[in-house]
Each structure stands twice: as C-alpha cells, then as structure tokens.
N, CA, C, O and the ligand as a Tripos MOL2 file, in Angstrom:
@<TRIPOS>MOLECULE
protein
  277   275    70     0     0
PROTEIN
NO_CHARGES

@<TRIPOS>ATOM
      1 N         105.0190   80.8550   80.4270 N.3       1 MET1
      2 CA        103.6910   80.9280   81.4550 C.3       1 MET1
      3 C         102.7700   81.7180   80.5950 C.2       1 MET1
      4 O         103.2090   82.6120   79.8710 O.2       1 MET1
      5 N         101.4400   81.3990   80.6540 N.am      2 THR2
      6 CA        100.5390   82.1490   79.9340 C.3       2 THR2
      7 C         100.0820   83.1650   80.8140 C.2       2 THR2
      8 O         100.2750   83.0500   82.0250 O.2       2 THR2
      9 N          99.3960   84.3130   80.2520 N.am      3 PRO3
     10 CA         98.8360   85.3780   81.0910 C.3       3 PRO3
     11 C          97.9040   84.7200   82.1360 C.2       3 PRO3
     12 O          97.9080   85.1120   83.3030 O.2       3 PRO3
     13 N          97.1410   83.7620   81.7270 N.am      4 CYS4
     14 CA         96.2650   83.1590   82.8480 C.3       4 CYS4
     15 C          96.9140   82.5250   84.0530 C.2       4 CYS4
     16 O          96.5630   82.6710   85.2240 O.2       4 CYS4
     17 N          97.9730   81.7550   83.5630 N.am      5 GLU5
     18 CA         98.8550   81.3180   84.7840 C.3       5 GLU5
     19 C          99.2890   82.1350   85.7070 C.2       5 GLU5
     20 O          99.3430   81.8640   86.9070 O.2       5 GLU5
     21 N          99.7190   83.4870   85.0370 N.am      6 GLN6
     22 CA        100.2690   84.4770   85.8170 C.3       6 GLN6
     23 C          99.2010   85.2100   86.8370 C.2       6 GLN6
     24 O          99.4690   85.5110   88.0000 O.2       6 GLN6
     25 N          98.1880   85.3950   86.3100 N.am      7 TYR7
     26 CA         97.0530   85.9420   87.0450 C.3       7 TYR7
     27 C          96.7050   84.9560   88.2210 C.2       7 TYR7
     28 O          96.4550   85.3210   89.3690 O.2       7 TYR7
     29 N          96.7220   83.6740   87.7810 N.am      8 ARG8
     30 CA         96.2060   82.5600   88.8630 C.3       8 ARG8
     31 C          97.3940   82.5620   89.9230 C.2       8 ARG8
     32 O          97.0690   82.2280   91.0630 O.2       8 ARG8
     33 N          98.6810   82.8810   89.7100 N.am      9 ASN9
     34 CA         99.5160   83.0020   90.7010 C.3       9 ASN9
     35 C          99.4340   84.1520   91.6560 C.2       9 ASN9
     36 O          99.9540   84.1800   92.7710 O.2       9 ASN9
     37 N          98.6990   85.1300   91.0770 N.am     10 GLN10
     38 CA         98.4300   86.2750   92.0580 C.3      10 GLN10
     39 C          97.1500   86.1500   92.6280 C.2      10 GLN10
     40 O          96.5650   87.2110   92.8460 O.2      10 GLN10
     41 N          96.5700   85.0840   92.9250 N.am     11 LEU11
     42 CA         95.2960   84.7750   93.3530 C.3      11 LEU11
     43 C          95.3220   85.1380   94.9530 C.2      11 LEU11
     44 O          94.5120   85.9160   95.4560 O.2      11 LEU11
     45 N          96.2210   84.5620   95.5860 N.am     12 ASP12
     46 CA         96.3520   84.6990   96.9160 C.3      12 ASP12
     47 C          96.6230   86.1480   97.3950 C.2      12 ASP12
     48 O          95.9800   86.7270   98.2710 O.2      12 ASP12
     49 N          97.5740   86.6040   96.7570 N.am     13 ALA13
     50 CA         98.0380   88.0480   97.1310 C.3      13 ALA13
     51 C          96.6460   89.0530   96.9150 C.2      13 ALA13
     52 O          96.3300   89.9780   97.6640 O.2      13 ALA13
     53 N          95.9600   88.6370   95.7640 N.am     14 TRP14
     54 CA         94.7840   89.5930   95.5420 C.3      14 TRP14
     55 C          93.7620   89.4020   96.5440 C.2      14 TRP14
     56 O          93.0360   90.3170   96.9330 O.2      14 TRP14
     57 N          93.7030   88.1150   96.9940 N.am     15 LEU15
     58 CA         92.6560   87.8020   98.0150 C.3      15 LEU15
     59 C          93.0550   88.4330   99.4060 C.2      15 LEU15
     60 O          92.1810   88.7010  100.2310 O.2      15 LEU15
     61 N          94.2900   88.6470   99.6320 N.am     16 ASP16
     62 CA         94.8780   89.3700  100.8720 C.3      16 ASP16
     63 C          94.9900   90.7560  100.7050 C.2      16 ASP16
     64 O          95.4700   91.4180  101.6250 O.2      16 ASP16
     65 N          94.5500   91.3990   99.4700 N.am     17 ASP17
     66 CA         94.8910   92.9150   99.3280 C.3      17 ASP17
     67 C          96.3320   93.1120   99.2370 C.2      17 ASP17
     68 O          96.7830   94.1930   99.6150 O.2      17 ASP17
     69 N          97.0710   92.2630   98.8130 N.am     18 GLU18
     70 CA         98.5500   92.5400   98.7880 C.3      18 GLU18
     71 C          99.0010   92.9540   97.4490 C.2      18 GLU18
     72 O         100.1760   93.3060   97.3440 O.2      18 GLU18
     73 N          98.2420   92.9640   96.4110 N.am     19 LEU19
     74 CA         98.6160   93.5340   95.2060 C.3      19 LEU19
     75 C          98.5360   94.9780   95.1160 C.2      19 LEU19
     76 O          97.6230   95.5670   95.6950 O.2      19 LEU19
     77 N          99.3890   95.5890   94.4560 N.am     20 ASP20
     78 CA         99.3650   97.0820   94.2000 C.3      20 ASP20
     79 C          98.1730   97.3210   93.5000 C.2      20 ASP20
     80 O          97.5270   96.3680   93.0630 O.2      20 ASP20
     81 N          97.7290   98.7180   93.3090 N.am     21 SER21
     82 CA         96.2740   98.7910   92.6740 C.3      21 SER21
     83 C          96.4950   98.5920   91.3470 C.2      21 SER21
     84 O          95.5650   97.9950   90.8040 O.2      21 SER21
     85 N          97.4730   98.9050   90.5800 N.am     22 ALA22
     86 CA         97.6140   98.7230   89.1040 C.3      22 ALA22
     87 C          97.4300   97.1760   88.9210 C.2      22 ALA22
     88 O          96.5780   96.7990   88.1170 O.2      22 ALA22
     89 N          98.1720   96.2570   89.6120 N.am     23 ASP23
     90 CA         98.1360   94.8230   89.5690 C.3      23 ASP23
     91 C          96.8780   94.2400   89.6380 C.2      23 ASP23
     92 O          96.4750   93.3670   88.8690 O.2      23 ASP23
     93 N          96.0680   94.8740   90.8470 N.am     24 ALA24
     94 CA         94.9350   94.3870   91.1600 C.3      24 ALA24
     95 C          93.9110   94.8090   90.0170 C.2      24 ALA24
     96 O          93.0830   93.9830   89.6320 O.2      24 ALA24
     97 N          93.9550   95.9730   89.5200 N.am     25 ALA25
     98 CA         93.0910   96.4090   88.4950 C.3      25 ALA25
     99 C          93.3310   95.5510   87.2040 C.2      25 ALA25
    100 O          92.3490   95.2050   86.5480 O.2      25 ALA25
    101 N          94.4500   95.2350   86.8560 N.am     26 ALA26
    102 CA         94.6860   94.1740   85.7000 C.3      26 ALA26
    103 C          94.2170   92.9690   85.7680 C.2      26 ALA26
    104 O          93.7230   92.3600   84.8190 O.2      26 ALA26
    105 N          94.3650   92.4960   87.0690 N.am     27 LEU27
    106 CA         93.8990   91.1120   87.4180 C.3      27 LEU27
    107 C          92.3320   91.3100   87.3230 C.2      27 LEU27
    108 O          91.7580   90.5990   86.4990 O.2      27 LEU27
    109 N          91.6290   92.1290   88.0140 N.am     28 GLU28
    110 CA         90.4000   92.1880   87.9910 C.3      28 GLU28
    111 C          89.5390   92.3700   86.6170 C.2      28 GLU28
    112 O          88.4210   91.9030   86.4010 O.2      28 GLU28
    113 N          90.3760   93.2060   85.7000 N.am     29 LYS29
    114 CA         89.9770   93.2360   84.2360 C.3      29 LYS29
    115 C          90.2050   92.0220   83.6870 C.2      29 LYS29
    116 O          89.3380   91.6940   82.8770 O.2      29 LYS29
    117 N          91.1050   91.2230   83.8580 N.am     30 HIS30
    118 CA         91.2550   89.9090   83.3280 C.3      30 HIS30
    119 C          90.2810   88.9090   83.5820 C.2      30 HIS30
    120 O          89.8600   88.1010   82.7540 O.2      30 HIS30
    121 N          89.8510   89.0340   85.1110 N.am     31 LEU31
    122 CA         88.7990   88.1340   85.5600 C.3      31 LEU31
    123 C          87.5580   88.3880   84.9330 C.2      31 LEU31
    124 O          86.7660   87.4740   84.7050 O.2      31 LEU31
    125 N          87.2860   89.8230   84.5760 N.am     32 ALA32
    126 CA         85.9380   90.1290   84.0850 C.3      32 ALA32
    127 C          85.8730   89.5350   82.6030 C.2      32 ALA32
    128 O          84.7990   89.2660   82.0660 O.2      32 ALA32
    129 N          87.0190   89.3690   82.0340 N.am     33 ALA33
    130 CA         87.0670   89.0740   80.4940 C.3      33 ALA33
    131 C          87.2190   87.5080   80.3390 C.2      33 ALA33
    132 O          86.9880   86.9330   79.2760 O.2      33 ALA33
    133 N          87.6050   86.9050   81.4300 N.am     34 CYS34
    134 CA         88.3660   85.5010   81.2800 C.3      34 CYS34
    135 C          87.4070   84.5220   82.1360 C.2      34 CYS34
    136 O          87.7270   84.2310   83.2890 O.2      34 CYS34
    137 N          86.2690   84.0390   81.5700 N.am     35 PRO35
    138 CA         85.5060   83.0000   82.3710 C.3      35 PRO35
    139 C          86.2760   81.6800   82.9830 C.2      35 PRO35
    140 O          85.8750   81.0800   83.9800 O.2      35 PRO35
    141 N          87.3040   81.3680   82.3160 N.am     36 ALA36
    142 CA         88.1510   80.2440   82.8160 C.3      36 ALA36
    143 C          88.7630   80.6150   84.1310 C.2      36 ALA36
    144 O          88.7380   79.8660   85.1080 O.2      36 ALA36
    145 N          89.3570   81.8970   84.1150 N.am     37 CYS37
    146 CA         90.0190   82.2850   85.4540 C.3      37 CYS37
    147 C          89.0710   82.4560   86.4320 C.2      37 CYS37
    148 O          89.2150   82.0120   87.5710 O.2      37 CYS37
    149 N          87.8530   83.2390   85.9600 N.am     38 ARG38
    150 CA         86.8630   83.2660   87.0510 C.3      38 ARG38
    151 C          86.6030   82.0010   87.8690 C.2      38 ARG38
    152 O          86.6790   81.8950   89.0930 O.2      38 ARG38
    153 N          86.2740   81.0330   86.9470 N.am     39 ASP39
    154 CA         86.0100   79.5800   87.5280 C.3      39 ASP39
    155 C          87.0760   79.1730   88.6850 C.2      39 ASP39
    156 O          86.7900   78.6910   89.7810 O.2      39 ASP39
    157 N          88.3410   79.4700   88.2000 N.am     40 VAL40
    158 CA         89.4810   79.0430   89.1090 C.3      40 VAL40
    159 C          89.3890   79.9520   90.2460 C.2      40 VAL40
    160 O          89.5950   79.4400   91.3460 O.2      40 VAL40
    161 N          89.1200   81.1980   90.2050 N.am     41 PHE41
    162 CA         89.0860   82.0750   91.3850 C.3      41 PHE41
    163 C          87.9980   81.6480   92.1750 C.2      41 PHE41
    164 O          88.1360   81.4540   93.3830 O.2      41 PHE41
    165 N          86.8840   81.4810   91.5610 N.am     42 GLN42
    166 CA         85.6900   81.1720   92.2700 C.3      42 GLN42
    167 C          85.8530   79.9010   93.0340 C.2      42 GLN42
    168 O          85.3830   79.8320   94.1690 O.2      42 GLN42
    169 N          86.4840   78.8890   92.5000 N.am     43 SER43
    170 CA         86.4850   77.5490   93.0310 C.3      43 SER43
    171 C          87.5240   77.7410   94.4250 C.2      43 SER43
    172 O          87.4900   76.8580   95.2820 O.2      43 SER43
    173 N          88.3060   78.7590   94.5760 N.am     44 HIS44
    174 CA         89.0690   79.0020   95.5910 C.3      44 HIS44
    175 C          88.1310   79.4700   96.9810 C.2      44 HIS44
    176 O          88.5720   79.3670   98.1260 O.2      44 HIS44
    177 N          87.0130   79.9020   96.7130 N.am     45 GLY45
    178 CA         86.2220   80.1770   97.7800 C.3      45 GLY45
    179 C          85.7600   81.5770   97.9920 C.2      45 GLY45
    180 O          84.6120   81.9470   97.7490 O.2      45 GLY45
    181 N          86.7460   82.3670   98.4730 N.am     46 ALA46
    182 CA         86.3210   83.6230   99.0810 C.3      46 ALA46
    183 C          85.9510   84.6890   98.1310 C.2      46 ALA46
    184 O          86.2140   85.8700   98.3560 O.2      46 ALA46
    185 N          85.2670   84.2310   96.9390 N.am     47 LEU47
    186 CA         85.0270   85.2680   95.9260 C.3      47 LEU47
    187 C          83.5000   85.7170   95.6690 C.2      47 LEU47
    188 O          83.1600   86.3550   94.6720 O.2      47 LEU47
    189 N          82.7610   85.3720   96.5290 N.am     48 ALA48
    190 CA         81.1990   85.3810   96.1260 C.3      48 ALA48
    191 C          81.0640   86.9790   95.7790 C.2      48 ALA48
    192 O          80.7310   87.3790   94.6640 O.2      48 ALA48
    193 N          81.3530   87.8000   96.8380 N.am     49 GLY49
    194 CA         81.0500   89.1770   96.7470 C.3      49 GLY49
    195 C          81.7910   89.7690   95.6010 C.2      49 GLY49
    196 O          81.2200   90.4800   94.7740 O.2      49 GLY49
    197 N          83.1310   89.4650   95.5410 N.am     50 ARG50
    198 CA         83.8600   90.0070   94.3070 C.3      50 ARG50
    199 C          83.3250   89.4610   92.9960 C.2      50 ARG50
    200 O          83.2550   90.2230   92.0320 O.2      50 ARG50
    201 N          83.0140   88.4300   92.9110 N.am     51 ILE51
    202 CA         82.3920   87.7030   91.6380 C.3      51 ILE51
    203 C          81.1450   88.5020   91.1630 C.2      51 ILE51
    204 O          80.9530   88.6940   89.9620 O.2      51 ILE51
    205 N          80.2600   88.9870   92.1720 N.am     52 THR52
    206 CA         79.0630   89.7710   91.8040 C.3      52 THR52
    207 C          79.4690   91.0840   91.2530 C.2      52 THR52
    208 O          78.8680   91.5800   90.3000 O.2      52 THR52
    209 N          80.5680   91.7110   91.8850 N.am     53 GLU53
    210 CA         81.2970   92.8980   91.3550 C.3      53 GLU53
    211 C          81.7510   92.8230   89.9850 C.2      53 GLU53
    212 O          81.5940   93.6670   89.1040 O.2      53 GLU53
    213 N          82.3460   91.6800   89.9180 N.am     54 LEU54
    214 CA         83.0440   91.3250   88.5500 C.3      54 LEU54
    215 C          82.1250   91.1910   87.4840 C.2      54 LEU54
    216 O          82.4060   91.7380   86.4180 O.2      54 LEU54
    217 N          80.8640   90.4270   87.6190 N.am     55 ALA55
    218 CA         79.8070   90.4010   86.7240 C.3      55 ALA55
    219 C          79.5760   91.9110   86.1380 C.2      55 ALA55
    220 O          79.6690   92.2640   84.9620 O.2      55 ALA55
    221 N          79.3020   92.5730   87.0910 N.am     56 GLU56
    222 CA         79.0300   94.0690   86.7600 C.3      56 GLU56
    223 C          80.1660   94.6580   85.8730 C.2      56 GLU56
    224 O          80.0040   95.1650   84.7630 O.2      56 GLU56
    225 N          81.2530   94.5210   86.4890 N.am     57 LEU57
    226 CA         82.5300   94.9900   85.6910 C.3      57 LEU57
    227 C          82.5730   94.5230   84.3760 C.2      57 LEU57
    228 O          82.7940   95.3260   83.4690 O.2      57 LEU57
    229 N          82.3710   93.1970   84.1150 N.am     58 SER58
    230 CA         82.4170   92.5890   82.9320 C.3      58 SER58
    231 C          81.4960   93.0810   82.0340 C.2      58 SER58
    232 O          81.8370   93.0900   80.8510 O.2      58 SER58
    233 N          80.2750   93.5390   82.3660 N.am     59 ASN59
    234 CA         79.1660   93.9480   81.5500 C.3      59 ASN59
    235 C          79.7980   95.4330   80.9870 C.2      59 ASN59
    236 O          79.7060   95.7670   79.8060 O.2      59 ASN59
    237 N          80.4250   96.2230   81.9880 N.am     60 ARG60
    238 CA         80.9690   97.5510   81.5440 C.3      60 ARG60
    239 C          82.1230   97.4240   80.7470 C.2      60 ARG60
    240 O          82.3160   98.3350   79.9420 O.2      60 ARG60
    241 N          82.9300   96.5020   80.7900 N.am     61 ILE61
    242 CA         84.1630   96.1900   79.8570 C.3      61 ILE61
    243 C          83.5330   95.6940   78.5380 C.2      61 ILE61
    244 O          83.9410   96.1750   77.4820 O.2      61 ILE61
    245 N          82.5560   94.7540   78.5400 N.am     62 ALA62
    246 CA         82.2680   94.2990   77.3170 C.3      62 ALA62
    247 C          81.5900   95.4410   76.4870 C.2      62 ALA62
    248 O          81.5950   95.3150   75.2620 O.2      62 ALA62
    249 N          81.0060   96.5500   77.0520 N.am     63 VAL63
    250 CA         80.6130   97.5370   76.3090 C.3      63 VAL63
    251 C          81.6980   98.4220   75.7640 C.2      63 VAL63
    252 O          81.7180   98.9980   74.6770 O.2      63 VAL63
    253 N          82.6470   98.4230   76.7740 N.am     64 LYS64
    254 CA         83.7370   99.5520   76.4260 C.3      64 LYS64
    255 C          84.7260   99.0220   75.4340 C.2      64 LYS64
    256 O          85.2070   99.7960   74.6070 O.2      64 LYS64
    257 N          85.0780   97.7090   75.4590 N.am     65 THR65
    258 CA         86.0740   97.2120   74.8150 C.3      65 THR65
    259 C          85.3720   96.1690   73.6650 C.2      65 THR65
    260 O          85.9990   95.2140   73.2080 O.2      65 THR65
    261 N          83.9920   96.4950   73.2720 N.am     66 ALA66
    262 CA         83.5380   95.3680   72.3910 C.3      66 ALA66
    263 C          84.6300   95.3930   71.0350 C.2      66 ALA66
    264 O          85.0730   96.4160   70.5130 O.2      66 ALA66
    265 N          84.8870   94.1610   70.6800 N.am     67 GLY67
    266 CA         85.7360   93.8150   69.6650 C.3      67 GLY67
    267 C          87.0640   93.7450   69.9090 C.2      67 GLY67
    268 O          87.7940   93.2670   69.0410 O.2      67 GLY67
    269 N          87.5820   94.1980   71.0960 N.am     68 ALA68
    270 CA         88.9590   94.0940   71.5370 C.3      68 ALA68
    271 C          89.0510   92.8070   72.3570 C.2      68 ALA68
    272 O          88.0440   92.2840   72.8360 O.2      68 ALA68
    273 N          90.2440   92.3250   72.5030 N.am     69 ASP69
    274 CA         90.6510   91.1600   73.1190 C.3      69 ASP69
    275 C          90.9040   91.5230   74.7660 C.2      69 ASP69
    276 O          91.2760   90.6430   75.5420 O.2      69 ASP69
    277 ZN         92.4070   83.8860   82.1630 Zn       70 ZN70
@<TRIPOS>BOND
     1     1     2 1
     2     2     3 1
     3     3     4 2
     4     3     5 am
     5     5     6 1
     6     6     7 1
     7     7     8 2
     8     7     9 am
     9     9    10 1
    10    10    11 1
    11    11    12 2
    12    11    13 am
    13    13    14 1
    14    14    15 1
    15    15    16 2
    16    15    17 am
    17    17    18 1
    18    18    19 1
    19    19    20 2
    20    19    21 am
    21    21    22 1
    22    22    23 1
    23    23    24 2
    24    23    25 am
    25    25    26 1
    26    26    27 1
    27    27    28 2
    28    27    29 am
    29    29    30 1
    30    30    31 1
    31    31    32 2
    32    31    33 am
    33    33    34 1
    34    34    35 1
    35    35    36 2
    36    35    37 am
    37    37    38 1
    38    38    39 1
    39    39    40 2
    40    39    41 am
    41    41    42 1
    42    42    43 1
    43    43    44 2
    44    43    45 am
    45    45    46 1
    46    46    47 1
    47    47    48 2
    48    47    49 am
    49    49    50 1
    50    50    51 1
    51    51    52 2
    52    51    53 am
    53    53    54 1
    54    54    55 1
    55    55    56 2
    56    55    57 am
    57    57    58 1
    58    58    59 1
    59    59    60 2
    60    59    61 am
    61    61    62 1
    62    62    63 1
    63    63    64 2
    64    63    65 am
    65    65    66 1
    66    66    67 1
    67    67    68 2
    68    67    69 am
    69    69    70 1
    70    70    71 1
    71    71    72 2
    72    71    73 am
    73    73    74 1
    74    74    75 1
    75    75    76 2
    76    75    77 am
    77    77    78 1
    78    78    79 1
    79    79    80 2
    80    79    81 am
    81    81    82 1
    82    82    83 1
    83    83    84 2
    84    83    85 am
    85    85    86 1
    86    86    87 1
    87    87    88 2
    88    87    89 am
    89    89    90 1
    90    90    91 1
    91    91    92 2
    92    91    93 am
    93    93    94 1
    94    94    95 1
    95    95    96 2
    96    95    97 am
    97    97    98 1
    98    98    99 1
    99    99   100 2
   100    99   101 am
   101   101   102 1
   102   102   103 1
   103   103   104 2
   104   103   105 am
   105   105   106 1
   106   106   107 1
   107   107   108 2
   108   107   109 am
   109   109   110 1
   110   110   111 1
   111   111   112 2
   112   111   113 am
   113   113   114 1
   114   114   115 1
   115   115   116 2
   116   115   117 am
   117   117   118 1
   118   118   119 1
   119   119   120 2
   120   119   121 am
   121   121   122 1
   122   122   123 1
   123   123   124 2
   124   123   125 am
   125   125   126 1
   126   126   127 1
   127   127   128 2
   128   127   129 am
   129   129   130 1
   130   130   131 1
   131   131   132 2
   132   131   133 am
   133   133   134 1
   134   134   135 1
   135   135   136 2
   136   135   137 am
   137   137   138 1
   138   138   139 1
   139   139   140 2
   140   139   141 am
   141   141   142 1
   142   142   143 1
   143   143   144 2
   144   143   145 am
   145   145   146 1
   146   146   147 1
   147   147   148 2
   148   147   149 am
   149   149   150 1
   150   150   151 1
   151   151   152 2
   152   151   153 am
   153   153   154 1
   154   154   155 1
   155   155   156 2
   156   155   157 am
   157   157   158 1
   158   158   159 1
   159   159   160 2
   160   159   161 am
   161   161   162 1
   162   162   163 1
   163   163   164 2
   164   163   165 am
   165   165   166 1
   166   166   167 1
   167   167   168 2
   168   167   169 am
   169   169   170 1
   170   170   171 1
   171   171   172 2
   172   171   173 am
   173   173   174 1
   174   174   175 1
   175   175   176 2
   176   175   177 am
   177   177   178 1
   178   178   179 1
   179   179   180 2
   180   179   181 am
   181   181   182 1
   182   182   183 1
   183   183   184 2
   184   183   185 am
   185   185   186 1
   186   186   187 1
   187   187   188 2
   188   187   189 am
   189   189   190 1
   190   190   191 1
   191   191   192 2
   192   191   193 am
   193   193   194 1
   194   194   195 1
   195   195   196 2
   196   195   197 am
   197   197   198 1
   198   198   199 1
   199   199   200 2
   200   199   201 am
   201   201   202 1
   202   202   203 1
   203   203   204 2
   204   203   205 am
   205   205   206 1
   206   206   207 1
   207   207   208 2
   208   207   209 am
   209   209   210 1
   210   210   211 1
   211   211   212 2
   212   211   213 am
   213   213   214 1
   214   214   215 1
   215   215   216 2
   216   215   217 am
   217   217   218 1
   218   218   219 1
   219   219   220 2
   220   219   221 am
   221   221   222 1
   222   222   223 1
   223   223   224 2
   224   223   225 am
   225   225   226 1
   226   226   227 1
   227   227   228 2
   228   227   229 am
   229   229   230 1
   230   230   231 1
   231   231   232 2
   232   231   233 am
   233   233   234 1
   234   234   235 1
   235   235   236 2
   236   235   237 am
   237   237   238 1
   238   238   239 1
   239   239   240 2
   240   239   241 am
   241   241   242 1
   242   242   243 1
   243   243   244 2
   244   243   245 am
   245   245   246 1
   246   246   247 1
   247   247   248 2
   248   247   249 am
   249   249   250 1
   250   250   251 1
   251   251   252 2
   252   251   253 am
   253   253   254 1
   254   254   255 1
   255   255   256 2
   256   255   257 am
   257   257   258 1
   258   258   259 1
   259   259   260 2
   260   259   261 am
   261   261   262 1
   262   262   263 1
   263   263   264 2
   264   263   265 am
   265   265   266 1
   266   266   267 1
   267   267   268 2
   268   267   269 am
   269   269   270 1
   270   270   271 1
   271   271   272 2
   272   271   273 am
   273   273   274 1
   274   274   275 1
   275   275   276 2
@<TRIPOS>SUBSTRUCTURE
     1 MET1         2 RESIDUE 1 A MET
     2 THR2         6 RESIDUE 1 A THR
     3 PRO3        10 RESIDUE 1 A PRO
     4 CYS4        14 RESIDUE 1 A CYS
     5 GLU5        18 RESIDUE 1 A GLU
     6 GLN6        22 RESIDUE 1 A GLN
     7 TYR7        26 RESIDUE 1 A TYR
     8 ARG8        30 RESIDUE 1 A ARG
     9 ASN9        34 RESIDUE 1 A ASN
    10 GLN10       38 RESIDUE 1 A GLN
    11 LEU11       42 RESIDUE 1 A LEU
    12 ASP12       46 RESIDUE 1 A ASP
    13 ALA13       50 RESIDUE 1 A ALA
    14 TRP14       54 RESIDUE 1 A TRP
    15 LEU15       58 RESIDUE 1 A LEU
    16 ASP16       62 RESIDUE 1 A ASP
    17 ASP17       66 RESIDUE 1 A ASP
    18 GLU18       70 RESIDUE 1 A GLU
    19 LEU19       74 RESIDUE 1 A LEU
    20 ASP20       78 RESIDUE 1 A ASP
    21 SER21       82 RESIDUE 1 A SER
    22 ALA22       86 RESIDUE 1 A ALA
    23 ASP23       90 RESIDUE 1 A ASP
    24 ALA24       94 RESIDUE 1 A ALA
    25 ALA25       98 RESIDUE 1 A ALA
    26 ALA26      102 RESIDUE 1 A ALA
    27 LEU27      106 RESIDUE 1 A LEU
    28 GLU28      110 RESIDUE 1 A GLU
    29 LYS29      114 RESIDUE 1 A LYS
    30 HIS30      118 RESIDUE 1 A HIS
    31 LEU31      122 RESIDUE 1 A LEU
    32 ALA32      126 RESIDUE 1 A ALA
    33 ALA33      130 RESIDUE 1 A ALA
    34 CYS34      134 RESIDUE 1 A CYS
    35 PRO35      138 RESIDUE 1 A PRO
    36 ALA36      142 RESIDUE 1 A ALA
    37 CYS37      146 RESIDUE 1 A CYS
    38 ARG38      150 RESIDUE 1 A ARG
    39 ASP39      154 RESIDUE 1 A ASP
    40 VAL40      158 RESIDUE 1 A VAL
    41 PHE41      162 RESIDUE 1 A PHE
    42 GLN42      166 RESIDUE 1 A GLN
    43 SER43      170 RESIDUE 1 A SER
    44 HIS44      174 RESIDUE 1 A HIS
    45 GLY45      178 RESIDUE 1 A GLY
    46 ALA46      182 RESIDUE 1 A ALA
    47 LEU47      186 RESIDUE 1 A LEU
    48 ALA48      190 RESIDUE 1 A ALA
    49 GLY49      194 RESIDUE 1 A GLY
    50 ARG50      198 RESIDUE 1 A ARG
    51 ILE51      202 RESIDUE 1 A ILE
    52 THR52      206 RESIDUE 1 A THR
    53 GLU53      210 RESIDUE 1 A GLU
    54 LEU54      214 RESIDUE 1 A LEU
    55 ALA55      218 RESIDUE 1 A ALA
    56 GLU56      222 RESIDUE 1 A GLU
    57 LEU57      226 RESIDUE 1 A LEU
    58 SER58      230 RESIDUE 1 A SER
    59 ASN59      234 RESIDUE 1 A ASN
    60 ARG60      238 RESIDUE 1 A ARG
    61 ILE61      242 RESIDUE 1 A ILE
    62 ALA62      246 RESIDUE 1 A ALA
    63 VAL63      250 RESIDUE 1 A VAL
    64 LYS64      254 RESIDUE 1 A LYS
    65 THR65      258 RESIDUE 1 A THR
    66 ALA66      262 RESIDUE 1 A ALA
    67 GLY67      266 RESIDUE 1 A GLY
    68 ALA68      270 RESIDUE 1 A ALA
    69 ASP69      274 RESIDUE 1 A ASP
    70 ZN70       277 GROUP 0 **** ****
C-alpha cells in the first residue's frame, strides 16, 4: 500500500476528528505536500475550510522543507 493510499484510508476518521493529534498532523502535512491526495480529499466534500488552511500550511512547509520530499 502506498503512503497515499494509507492517508486516503484515514480520510473519514480525519473528517470526524477521530485521528490522534500525531496522525492528524502527519496527514495534514501530507495533504499540504501532495496535490493528488488534496484532490481526493477535496472531492469528498467537507474540506473547503480545511483546504484553505492547508494552502497556507503548504506555503509554510514549502519554505521550511525546500528540497526535501
Ligand atoms: Zn498523497
């Protein structure tokens, strides 16, 4: 299973705030860095507000981890 698939499996739990904070942080960091997963999560519906936050988070991470994967 790819990391993307693992994160996508956590989508429902994340939307329900059922992930623990470490898992949620890892997921949100992945979403900020992975447009493909962001599209999947966005297509699920309830993400408008979070996606806006993630766009800001993505900018911060891009600065912080430039050159890293
Ligand atoms: Zn992904």
